Backbone as CSV, one residue per row, in Angstrom:
resi,resn,N_x,N_y,N_z,CA_x,CA_y,CA_z,C_x,C_y,C_z
1,MET,55.307,52.805,152.302,55.444,51.446,151.755,56.820,50.926,152.072
2,THR,56.909,49.598,152.233,58.170,48.935,152.544,58.792,48.380,151.253
3,PRO,60.003,48.793,150.921,60.647,48.258,149.717,60.814,46.746,149.800
4,TRP,60.785,46.102,148.656,60.987,44.659,148.627,62.364,44.324,149.186
5,PRO,62.490,43.266,149.940,63.788,42.833,150.476,64.565,42.065,149.399
6,ASN,65.851,41.970,149.610,66.664,41.071,148.776,67.061,39.889,149.644
7,LEU,66.320,38.779,149.477,66.554,37.578,150.269,67.619,36.682,149.640
8,TRP,67.989,36.972,148.400,68.970,36.141,147.695,70.034,37.021,147.048
9,PRO,70.801,37.793,147.848,71.774,38.726,147.270,72.928,38.069,146.491
10,THR,73.164,36.794,146.772,74.226,36.133,146.016,73.763,35.722,144.605
11,LEU,72.440,35.680,144.391,71.914,35.336,143.089,71.617,36.574,142.238
12,SER,71.236,37.662,142.884,70.859,38.850,142.140,70.934,40.078,143.057
13,ALA,71.429,41.170,142.502,71.538,42.411,143.252,71.715,43.557,142.273
14,PRO,71.309,44.773,142.663,71.483,45.907,141.758,72.952,46.304,141.629
15,LEU,73.286,46.835,140.446,74.583,47.420,140.256,74.680,48.731,141.018
16,SER,75.871,49.072,141.399,76.021,50.290,142.243,75.816,51.567,141.448
17,ASN,76.268,51.618,140.215,76.154,52.882,139.484,76.144,52.633,137.970
18,PRO,75.108,51.959,137.443,75.067,51.707,136.000,74.754,52.959,135.202
19,VAL,75.162,52.969,133.956,74.846,54.066,133.056,73.359,54.032,132.679
20,LEU,72.824,52.802,132.602,71.433,52.623,132.207,70.844,51.451,133.014
21,ARG,69.642,51.683,133.505,68.913,50.625,134.219,67.533,50.513,133.565
22,PHE,67.166,49.298,133.058,65.892,49.174,132.361,65.232,47.836,132.647
23,VAL,63.920,47.781,132.380,63.131,46.552,132.511,62.932,45.946,131.140
24,ALA,63.303,44.668,130.969,62.979,43.948,129.743,61.529,43.523,129.886
25,ALA,60.632,44.206,129.189,59.198,44.060,129.405,58.568,43.106,128.424
26,GLY,58.352,41.846,128.835,57.604,40.921,128.019,56.139,41.185,128.091
27,MET,55.706,41.965,129.079,54.343,42.400,129.326,53.426,41.290,129.791
28,GLY,54.002,40.223,130.351,53.217,39.199,130.995,53.051,39.536,132.490
29,VAL,52.719,38.537,133.275,52.439,38.724,134.685,53.639,39.277,135.424
30,GLN,54.823,38.645,135.222,55.981,39.020,136.018,56.509,40.413,135.666
31,SER,56.680,40.709,134.376,57.252,42.019,134.044,56.249,43.145,134.316
32,THR,54.930,42.859,134.201,53.947,43.858,134.600,54.090,44.166,136.099
33,THR,54.319,43.127,136.899,54.550,43.324,138.332,55.767,44.197,138.551
34,LEU,56.844,43.915,137.840,58.076,44.711,137.994,57.853,46.171,137.623
35,LEU,57.157,46.377,136.504,56.916,47.756,136.061,56.138,48.552,137.079
36,LEU,55.049,47.939,137.602,54.209,48.659,138.546,54.892,48.799,139.914
37,ALA,55.660,47.769,140.330,56.384,47.861,141.586,57.444,48.962,141.522
38,ALA,58.126,49.073,140.382,59.092,50.146,140.203,58.417,51.515,140.257
39,ALA,57.254,51.623,139.587,56.532,52.881,139.550,56.112,53.327,140.945
40,ARG,55.812,52.359,141.812,55.391,52.658,143.196,56.580,52.872,144.139
41,GLY,57.771,52.517,143.722,58.949,52.609,144.581,59.113,51.364,145.465
42,ASP,58.355,50.286,145.157,58.466,49.069,145.956,59.764,48.333,145.675
43,VAL,60.312,48.532,144.498,61.586,47.943,144.143,62.397,49.006,143.393
44,GLY,63.650,49.075,143.647,64.456,50.125,143.049,65.906,49.720,142.956
45,PRO,66.766,50.631,142.544,66.488,52.011,142.183,65.566,52.087,140.939
46,MET,64.933,53.224,140.793,63.985,53.436,139.705,64.638,53.189,138.356
47,PRO,64.037,52.355,137.494,64.607,52.164,136.156,64.555,53.450,135.329
48,ASP,65.447,53.537,134.360,65.419,54.675,133.439,64.338,54.495,132.395
49,CYS,64.017,53.226,132.064,63.023,52.958,131.053,62.665,51.481,131.061
50,ALA,61.705,51.118,130.243,61.390,49.726,129.963,61.429,49.566,128.455
51,ILE,61.703,48.328,127.987,61.785,48.061,126.570,60.947,46.831,126.248
52,PHE,60.004,46.987,125.326,59.180,45.875,124.863,59.491,45.617,123.405
53,ALA,59.898,44.394,123.069,60.180,44.016,121.681,58.948,43.358,121.100
54,ASP,58.334,44.010,120.117,57.102,43.543,119.513,57.410,42.687,118.282
55,THR,56.958,41.448,118.277,57.158,40.561,117.122,56.124,40.795,116.036
56,ARG,55.125,41.615,116.321,53.993,41.881,115.447,53.111,40.632,115.264
57,TRP,53.334,39.650,116.116,52.462,38.461,116.138,51.822,38.336,117.520
58,GLU,51.845,39.444,118.265,51.293,39.437,119.604,49.771,39.470,119.558
59,PRO,49.086,38.815,120.479,47.633,38.921,120.543,47.204,40.365,120.782
60,LYS,46.029,40.720,120.322,45.510,42.087,120.474,45.474,42.495,121.943
61,ARG,45.162,41.542,122.825,45.030,41.886,124.241,46.356,42.334,124.855
62,VAL,47.463,41.807,124.309,48.797,42.234,124.829,49.039,43.691,124.458
63,MET,48.746,44.048,123.223,48.984,45.428,122.795,48.053,46.391,123.540
64,GLU,46.832,45.962,123.814,45.918,46.793,124.604,46.416,46.943,126.037
65,HIS,46.996,45.857,126.583,47.538,45.910,127.938,48.695,46.908,128.023
66,ILE,49.541,46.947,127.013,50.656,47.900,126.998,50.157,49.330,127.072
67,GLU,49.127,49.627,126.290,48.598,50.976,126.312,47.925,51.316,127.636
68,ARG,47.346,50.321,128.292,46.719,50.546,129.578,47.784,50.825,130.652
69,ILE,48.906,50.120,130.576,49.977,50.241,131.569,50.807,51.499,131.327
70,ARG,50.913,51.925,130.074,51.829,53.012,129.727,51.718,54.260,130.610
71,PRO,50.503,54.765,130.890,50.428,56.001,131.678,50.650,55.804,133.163
72,LEU,50.813,54.558,133.619,50.994,54.273,135.038,52.450,54.354,135.474
73,ARG,53.369,54.539,134.492,54.794,54.534,134.824,55.370,55.926,134.738
74,PRO,56.331,56.243,135.622,57.016,57.528,135.565,58.229,57.508,134.663
75,PHE,58.475,56.407,133.955,59.630,56.290,133.057,59.124,55.805,131.686
76,PRO,59.885,56.021,130.619,59.419,55.666,129.266,59.306,54.132,129.096
77,LEU,58.357,53.735,128.241,58.251,52.371,127.781,58.436,52.373,126.279
78,HIS,59.620,51.906,125.852,59.948,51.899,124.427,59.415,50.633,123.783
79,THR,58.650,50.764,122.703,58.217,49.607,121.917,59.030,49.579,120.627
80,ILE,59.741,48.459,120.444,60.622,48.315,119.276,60.226,47.065,118.515
81,THR,60.744,46.921,117.309,60.461,45.703,116.560,61.551,45.428,115.550
82,ARG,61.841,44.167,115.350,62.766,43.739,114.300,62.007,43.557,112.986
83,GLY,60.720,43.278,113.090,59.917,43.041,111.916,58.750,42.114,112.252
84,ASP,58.103,41.625,111.240,56.890,40.817,111.369,57.232,39.364,111.377
85,LEU,57.206,38.736,112.570,57.585,37.334,112.704,56.598,36.435,111.947
86,ARG,55.308,36.761,112.036,54.326,35.940,111.321,54.600,35.912,109.810
87,ALA,54.833,37.097,109.234,55.111,37.171,107.807,56.378,36.406,107.451
88,ALA,57.382,36.478,108.323,58.614,35.753,108.059,58.396,34.258,108.054
89,ALA,57.629,33.768,109.019,57.389,32.334,109.122,56.524,31.795,108.006
90,ILE,55.586,32.584,107.546,54.599,32.105,106.564,54.958,32.483,105.136
91,GLU,55.588,33.649,104.947,55.846,34.150,103.612,57.330,34.298,103.273
92,GLY,58.185,34.329,104.306,59.612,34.559,104.064,60.254,33.459,103.234
93,GLU,61.188,33.864,102.361,61.881,32.902,101.516,63.223,32.478,102.061
94,GLU,63.851,33.333,102.863,65.173,32.994,103.378,65.047,31.975,104.512
95,PRO,65.973,31.014,104.583,65.906,30.001,105.653,65.838,30.592,107.052
96,GLU,66.551,31.712,107.256,66.561,32.316,108.616,65.178,32.843,108.990
97,ASP,64.353,33.130,107.989,62.979,33.546,108.266,62.050,32.325,108.392
98,ARG,62.134,31.453,107.433,61.220,30.288,107.401,61.341,29.420,108.639
99,PHE,62.577,29.296,109.158,62.783,28.348,110.244,63.104,29.050,111.585
100,ALA,62.639,30.300,111.690,62.899,31.044,112.936,62.105,30.493,114.119
101,VAL,60.878,30.036,113.846,60.000,29.554,114.922,60.121,28.030,115.046
102,PRO,60.298,27.504,116.246,60.483,26.064,116.438,59.155,25.295,116.430
103,PHE,58.509,25.259,115.263,57.241,24.502,115.181,57.495,23.016,115.387
104,HIS,56.428,22.311,115.723,56.507,20.857,115.874,56.453,20.241,114.499
105,VAL,57.372,19.313,114.230,57.562,18.747,112.906,57.246,17.257,112.900
106,ARG,56.327,16.853,112.026,56.009,15.443,111.789,56.781,14.994,110.559
107,ARG,57.800,14.177,110.796,58.660,13.723,109.702,57.965,12.675,108.846
108,GLY,58.575,12.372,107.744,58.000,11.389,106.822,57.818,10.028,107.420
109,ASP,58.663,9.668,108.423,58.569,8.387,109.069,57.564,8.389,110.226
110,GLY,56.880,9.531,110.412,55.883,9.644,111.436,56.368,10.166,112.769
111,LYS,57.685,10.248,112.966,58.238,10.719,114.214,58.034,12.211,114.373
112,LEU,57.793,12.655,115.615,57.554,14.046,115.929,58.774,14.669,116.566
113,THR,59.223,15.760,116.018,60.374,16.498,116.567,59.969,17.957,116.693
114,ILE,60.914,18.792,117.127,60.652,20.220,117.235,61.828,20.961,116.609
115,GLY,61.510,22.054,115.964,62.553,22.842,115.285,63.453,23.583,116.264
116,LYS,64.480,24.186,115.717,65.427,24.972,116.508,64.861,26.345,116.829
117,ARG,64.928,26.715,118.094,64.369,28.014,118.527,65.320,29.158,118.154
118,GLN,64.893,30.061,117.297,65.675,31.221,116.953,64.870,32.538,117.147
119,CYS,63.582,32.418,117.275,62.756,33.648,117.303,63.011,34.495,118.538
120,THR,63.225,33.865,119.704,63.439,34.630,120.925,64.685,35.484,120.764
121,SER,65.758,34.923,120.266,67.000,35.668,120.105,66.833,36.758,119.043
122,ARG,66.303,36.397,117.868,66.293,37.308,116.746,65.251,38.410,116.883
123,TYR,64.114,38.122,117.505,63.008,39.092,117.584,62.848,39.730,118.960
124,LYS,63.551,39.234,119.966,63.460,39.816,121.309,64.831,40.277,121.808
125,ILE,65.738,39.339,122.018,67.000,39.642,122.714,67.881,40.586,121.925
126,ILE,68.135,40.272,120.659,69.007,41.113,119.830,68.447,42.527,119.627
127,PRO,67.142,42.663,119.291,66.601,44.028,119.160,66.696,44.850,120.443
128,ILE,66.529,44.196,121.611,66.639,44.916,122.870,68.076,45.414,123.040
129,LYS,69.057,44.576,122.737,70.443,45.018,122.859,70.744,46.168,121.893
130,GLN,70.170,46.096,120.715,70.346,47.203,119.760,69.744,48.494,120.281
131,LYS,68.593,48.371,120.940,67.947,49.568,121.493,68.781,50.134,122.629
132,VAL,69.372,49.269,123.460,70.243,49.743,124.513,71.387,50.559,123.938
133,ARG,71.987,50.084,122.862,73.083,50.811,122.222,72.596,52.152,121.659
134,ASP,71.382,52.142,121.104,70.829,53.403,120.613,70.671,54.410,121.738
135,ILE,70.129,53.957,122.870,69.903,54.840,124.010,71.247,55.410,124.498
136,LEU,72.276,54.564,124.508,73.592,55.016,124.979,74.353,55.777,123.924
137,GLY,73.875,55.789,122.694,74.543,56.480,121.617,75.826,55.808,121.169
138,VAL,75.821,54.482,121.239,77.001,53.695,120.871,76.665,52.815,119.677
139,GLY,77.477,52.862,118.642,77.216,52.084,117.437,77.331,50.591,117.651
140,PRO,77.022,49.820,116.618,76.998,48.360,116.727,78.319,47.751,117.209
141,ARG,79.430,48.376,116.864,80.732,47.842,117.234,81.432,48.687,118.280
142,GLY,80.725,49.690,118.768,81.339,50.568,119.760,81.506,49.880,121.112
143,TYR,82.487,50.340,121.841,82.828,49.738,123.147,81.908,50.276,124.248
144,ILE,81.399,49.382,125.047,80.649,49.729,126.255,81.285,48.952,127.407
145,ALA,81.659,49.638,128.456,82.365,49.004,129.572,81.516,47.929,130.231
146,PRO,82.155,46.874,130.774,81.401,45.844,131.466,80.536,46.406,132.598
147,ASP,79.370,45.811,132.785,78.436,46.175,133.857,78.004,47.623,133.769
148,SER,77.865,48.141,132.568,77.382,49.503,132.377,75.841,49.558,132.460
149,VAL,75.217,48.420,132.176,73.759,48.380,132.034,73.180,47.311,132.947
150,GLU,72.116,47.675,133.649,71.390,46.708,134.492,70.031,46.412,133.834
151,GLN,69.823,45.157,133.513,68.590,44.725,132.875,67.756,43.912,133.837
152,TRP,66.533,44.373,134.106,65.635,43.620,134.967,64.914,42.583,134.137
153,VAL,64.963,41.347,134.570,64.310,40.243,133.862,63.228,39.668,134.763
154,GLY,62.038,39.491,134.212,60.908,39.053,135.021,60.814,37.558,135.191
155,ILE,61.792,36.982,135.853,61.778,35.548,136.146,61.469,35.381,137.634
156,SER,60.486,34.550,137.936,60.059,34.318,139.314,60.671,33.043,139.855
157,THR,60.433,32.779,141.141,61.127,31.677,141.813,60.772,30.307,141.216
158,ASP,59.555,30.139,140.711,59.170,28.883,140.138,59.769,28.647,138.766
159,GLU,60.448,29.684,138.218,61.112,29.584,136.930,62.599,29.911,137.051
160,SER,63.162,29.704,138.246,64.550,30.096,138.475,65.541,29.408,137.554
161,HIS,65.156,28.254,137.014,66.056,27.547,136.097,66.280,28.320,134.797
162,ARG,65.436,29.330,134.553,65.580,30.144,133.351,66.548,31.294,133.534
163,MET,67.056,31.501,134.739,68.034,32.562,134.966,69.296,32.286,134.141
164,ALA,69.797,33.337,133.482,70.993,33.176,132.647,71.649,34.548,132.485
165,PRO,72.952,34.563,132.179,73.631,35.838,131.904,73.075,36.459,130.620
166,SER,73.366,37.726,130.416,72.822,38.455,129.261,73.500,38.035,127.967
167,GLY,74.697,37.479,128.073,75.448,37.100,126.852,76.421,38.163,126.422
168,VAL,76.381,39.343,127.025,77.358,40.418,126.723,77.838,40.979,128.031
169,ALA,79.092,41.394,128.066,79.699,41.861,129.308,79.101,43.177,129.814
170,TYR,78.598,43.997,128.875,78.147,45.314,129.309,76.769,45.332,129.934
171,ILE,76.009,44.217,129.815,74.682,44.132,130.440,74.700,43.093,131.558
172,ARG,74.353,43.488,132.760,74.216,42.582,133.880,72.722,42.322,134.130
173,ASN,72.313,41.077,134.019,70.906,40.732,134.305,70.651,40.753,135.818
174,ARG,69.505,41.365,136.166,69.057,41.381,137.541,67.664,40.788,137.629
175,HIS,67.371,40.089,138.716,66.097,39.379,138.872,65.426,39.789,140.196
176,PRO,64.746,40.942,140.190,64.149,41.443,141.416,63.094,40.493,142.027
177,LEU,62.407,39.707,141.211,61.423,38.782,141.757,62.106,37.636,142.500
178,ILE,63.259,37.218,142.019,64.054,36.218,142.746,64.531,36.790,144.058
179,GLU,65.014,38.037,144.004,65.477,38.692,145.229,64.410,38.719,146.299
180,ALA,63.164,38.981,145.865,62.056,39.101,146.802,61.359,37.798,147.100
181,ASP,61.890,36.687,146.489,61.345,35.350,146.721,59.874,35.256,146.282
182,MET,59.594,35.859,145.118,58.236,35.910,144.599,58.025,34.917,143.475
183,SER,56.961,34.114,143.561,56.557,33.191,142.536,55.595,33.888,141.566
184,ARG,55.250,33.207,140.486,54.259,33.744,139.562,52.924,33.971,140.255
185,GLU,52.519,33.021,141.113,51.262,33.185,141.833,51.336,34.356,142.794
186,ALA,52.479,34.563,143.418,52.648,35.721,144.291,52.524,37.017,143.518
187,CYS,53.040,37.030,142.277,52.883,38.208,141.433,51.403,38.475,141.111
188,LYS,50.657,37.415,140.826,49.235,37.576,140.568,48.527,38.166,141.761
189,ARG,48.882,37.666,142.955,48.262,38.189,144.186,48.624,39.637,144.393
190,TRP,49.912,39.952,144.154,50.383,41.338,144.333,49.585,42.278,143.422
191,LEU,49.386,41.873,142.189,48.619,42.682,141.250,47.156,42.839,141.696
192,ALA,46.560,41.726,142.070,45.139,41.757,142.448,44.920,42.610,143.691
193,GLU,45.843,42.568,144.640,45.711,43.370,145.854,45.741,44.859,145.537
194,ARG,46.297,45.222,144.394,46.381,46.622,144.004,45.441,46.958,142.835
195,GLN,44.433,46.099,142.690,43.439,46.270,141.639,44.050,46.366,140.246
196,GLN,45.094,45.578,140.038,45.754,45.544,138.754,45.679,44.115,138.183
197,ARG,46.021,43.971,136.945,45.965,42.673,136.280,47.007,42.624,135.175
198,ALA,47.227,41.446,134.672,48.123,41.255,133.543,47.521,40.228,132.609
199,VAL,48.097,40.082,131.450,47.636,39.089,130.492,48.781,38.150,130.178
200,LYS,48.470,37.011,129.630,49.525,36.107,129.180,50.090,36.631,127.877
201,SER,51.387,36.854,127.885,52.033,37.470,126.719,52.797,36.407,125.961
202,ARG,52.394,36.194,124.728,53.060,35.240,123.846,52.646,35.520,122.418
203,CYS,53.389,35.089,121.445,52.944,35.200,120.049,51.756,34.263,119.839
204,ARG,50.832,34.655,118.978,49.656,33.829,118.740,50.045,32.440,118.229
205,GLY,51.088,32.385,117.409,51.476,31.102,116.812,52.589,30.407,117.550
206,CYS,52.878,30.799,118.772,53.984,30.198,119.524,53.703,28.708,119.769
207,PRO,54.667,27.850,119.420,54.482,26.396,119.628,54.708,25.972,121.057
208,PHE,55.153,26.876,121.926,55.409,26.538,123.323,54.176,26.900,124.165
209,GLN,53.017,26.410,123.749,51.779,26.672,124.456,51.146,25.384,124.906
210,THR,50.565,25.403,126.101,49.848,24.254,126.630,48.416,24.283,126.109
211,ASN,47.657,23.245,126.397,46.248,23.250,126.019,45.469,24.358,126.735
212,ASP,45.905,24.658,127.974,45.265,25.788,128.692,45.405,27.092,127.896
213,ASP,46.605,27.302,127.339,46.852,28.506,126.548,45.983,28.516,125.295
214,TRP,45.946,27.383,124.598,45.170,27.327,123.352,43.670,27.509,123.634
215,ARG,43.174,26.878,124.719,41.767,27.076,125.083,41.466,28.532,125.396
216,ASP,42.401,29.177,126.062,42.201,30.590,126.419,42.008,31.417,125.154
217,LEU,42.815,31.156,124.122,42.689,31.896,122.883,41.371,31.548,122.186
218,ARG,41.064,30.244,122.135,39.846,29.795,121.444,38.577,30.357,122.111
219,ASP,38.522,30.310,123.451,37.296,30.660,124.171,37.124,32.149,124.357
220,ASN,38.234,32.893,124.380,38.130,34.315,124.704,38.372,35.258,123.541
221,ASP,38.855,34.743,122.419,39.052,35.586,121.260,38.813,34.787,119.983
222,PRO,37.581,34.528,119.640,37.259,33.693,118.450,37.882,34.239,117.176
223,GLU,37.948,35.559,117.035,38.508,36.133,115.804,39.993,35.798,115.661
224,GLU,40.763,35.979,116.748,42.164,35.662,116.666,42.392,34.151,116.603
225,TRP,41.496,33.356,117.208,41.571,31.900,117.119,41.443,31.503,115.625
226,ALA,40.478,32.084,114.933,40.303,31.764,113.503,41.544,32.157,112.693
227,MET,42.148,33.305,112.995,43.340,33.706,112.293,44.498,32.742,112.556
228,THR,44.583,32.258,113.794,45.644,31.339,114.146,45.462,29.970,113.491
229,ILE,44.218,29.536,113.355,43.903,28.305,112.609,44.430,28.435,111.182
230,ALA,44.169,29.581,110.568,44.616,29.804,109.186,46.153,29.857,109.128
231,ASP,46.792,30.462,110.107,48.251,30.516,110.138,48.824,29.096,110.316
232,ASP,48.188,28.287,111.144,48.658,26.918,111.353,48.593,26.130,110.045
233,ARG,47.550,26.305,109.297,47.456,25.631,107.983,48.557,26.096,107.042
234,ALA,48.869,27.413,107.120,49.802,28.005,106.190,51.254,27.507,106.416
235,ILE,51.592,27.102,107.628,52.951,26.660,107.901,53.190,25.187,107.582
236,ARG,52.111,24.466,107.189,52.178,23.024,107.134,53.354,22.502,106.291
237,THR,53.547,23.026,105.116,54.597,22.522,104.221,55.744,23.507,104.090
238,ARG,55.929,24.325,105.104,57.020,25.324,105.076,58.281,24.823,105.732
239,GLY,58.340,23.533,106.079,59.479,22.984,106.780,60.673,22.812,105.880
240,SER,61.758,22.257,106.449,63.014,22.147,105.713,63.052,20.897,104.832
241,SER,62.057,19.994,104.995,62.037,18.771,104.219,60.689,18.621,103.529
242,PRO,60.684,18.196,102.262,59.403,18.077,101.532,58.491,16.989,102.072
243,ASP,59.056,16.031,102.817,58.217,14.961,103.362,57.855,15.166,104.837
244,ALA,58.060,16.406,105.324,57.741,16.729,106.711,56.665,17.797,106.742
245,GLN,55.895,17.821,107.839,54.860,18.837,108.031,55.036,19.537,109.370
246,GLN,54.759,20.848,109.381,54.886,21.640,110.594,53.507,21.874,111.235
247,PHE,53.526,21.952,112.574,52.310,22.187,113.341,52.594,23.125,114.512
248,MET,51.602,23.925,114.893,51.732,24.734,116.102,51.501,23.915,117.369
249,HIS,50.571,22.963,117.309,50.206,22.207,118.497,51.220,21.075,118.732
250,PHE,51.521,20.865,120.012,52.573,19.900,120.383,52.223,18.445,120.013
251,SER,50.969,18.162,119.718,50.580,16.816,119.354,50.885,16.465,117.919
252,GLY,51.270,17.468,117.131,51.584,17.228,115.725,50.363,16.972,114.890
253,VAL,49.247,17.585,115.213,48.037,17.536,114.395,47.574,18.955,114.144
254,PRO,46.727,19.174,113.142,46.221,20.549,112.903,45.576,21.109,114.159
255,LEU,45.808,22.386,114.373,45.299,23.029,115.589,43.775,22.894,115.713
256,GLU,43.089,22.948,114.593,41.621,22.847,114.617,41.159,21.450,115.031
257,ASP,42.037,20.433,114.894,41.676,19.067,115.233,42.250,18.614,116.582
258,ALA,43.067,19.424,117.180,43.758,19.024,118.425,42.739,18.914,119.566
259,ASP,42.955,17.889,120.441,42.116,17.715,121.616,42.632,18.633,122.714
260,LEU,41.978,19.758,122.874,42.432,20.751,123.852,41.915,20.488,125.261
261,SER,41.132,19.427,125.416,40.610,19.094,126.739,41.617,18.363,127.603
262,VAL,42.633,17.806,126.964,43.646,17.034,127.687,44.543,17.960,128.487
263,ARG,44.649,17.719,129.772,45.535,18.525,130.613,46.842,17.759,130.758
264,VAL,47.871,18.272,130.083,49.173,17.638,130.037,50.197,18.532,130.694
265,HIS,50.956,18.008,131.668,52.045,18.805,132.265,53.169,18.919,131.255
266,PRO,53.779,20.086,131.123,54.861,20.244,130.158,55.951,19.209,130.276
267,ASN,56.273,18.759,131.501,57.364,17.792,131.663,57.043,16.465,130.989
268,GLN,55.751,16.151,130.810,55.347,14.889,130.189,55.576,14.923,128.681
269,LEU,55.762,16.098,128.122,55.878,16.209,126.684,57.305,16.000,126.171
270,GLY,58.243,15.951,127.081,59.613,15.724,126.690,60.377,16.982,126.310
271,PHE,59.765,18.170,126.482,60.454,19.427,126.256,59.775,20.483,127.115
272,ASP,60.500,21.564,127.306,60.048,22.633,128.179,59.176,23.604,127.417
273,LEU,57.922,23.791,127.825,57.026,24.694,127.143,57.263,26.148,127.577
274,HIS,58.502,26.596,127.428,58.839,27.995,127.684,59.577,28.506,126.463
275,CYS,59.191,29.689,126.029,59.852,30.268,124.842,61.109,31.025,125.203
276,GLY,61.460,31.104,126.493,62.628,31.828,126.895,62.309,33.021,127.775
277,GLY,63.280,33.443,128.537,63.026,34.439,129.573,62.644,35.802,129.047
278,ALA,62.929,36.103,127.787,62.635,37.459,127.278,61.288,37.559,126.598
279,CYS,60.608,36.461,126.418,59.388,36.494,125.617,58.203,37.039,126.352
280,GLY,57.661,36.247,127.283,56.393,36.629,127.839,56.344,36.813,129.323
281,SER,57.473,36.938,129.977,57.480,37.024,131.433,56.706,38.224,131.926
């Protein structure tokens, strides 16, 4: 087999000698491609492990996909969690829990806004950094030298605007799909050619979903669709203002009443329907 080339070395490249090399596994199309490509030796050097941060609001199919992929890798896949995001959003009393998810908010004057996104950081990025420290045996305030850790992030060429530093000096983000000039569709083809597949990875109640995503849940998993309808009702008056209502659907109507037949490009909605690079790539 021919290893993937690095066509964009100025944008991304492996570290020469990191203490730890791992894949941030959102368990979507792109990170599944990275995991299997690493296992085959198509991209390297071989990671020491992969880390998946479970919000406990993942669809059943995502958790089943993880178990299907697990035996195909020659390196560990660590599943970690900060806690139950659904319970925090629906039952939590502290503001940091109630307002972690950026639901769509219909204010008293009828205007539609969106909340501040905190769930990606609190339930994905921060727990992964904590796990890295655990693996290295370094406490929360312990020193780790710059560029000690190489983190593979599953961002493809069509999402290159999502590339960003890790936020800490000791972790260098690497983007092997960018290096190989691979788009999301190219990842799908790569998987299909090897009789593999992936699922869309996102929280069931994620407000950064298109109608295609909502239809996929409704049509392919009626049980989880019904649970999500109930969750959408439960968040209605959980907002920061008594005269505002929260919704999962971008139209600001109850999910059960939303017109899911409308095909709307995310750019037309006035915000980016991406939950961040660590969530579902």
